[in-house]
C-alpha positions, 0 to 999 in steps of 0.5 A: 224896415219891414212893412206888411200891408194887410190891405191898401189902408192898413199895414204893420211893421218894425219900429220907427227908431231913426229919421231914415225909417221915418222917411221910409214910412212917409215915402210909402204914403203912410199917414198914421202910426200906432205904437203897440210896443210894450214899454216897462217904465218904473217911473210911470205908475 
């Protein structure tokens, strides 16, 4: 998983799709995640 730190408190990177990736994020002391992926869902209006 790629993680790029902009500064000590802000990072961006790839999607967290598996428990292993969640563990990686946790091990980097990242406490909050914002999902900015675009999602198309015809069931949501």
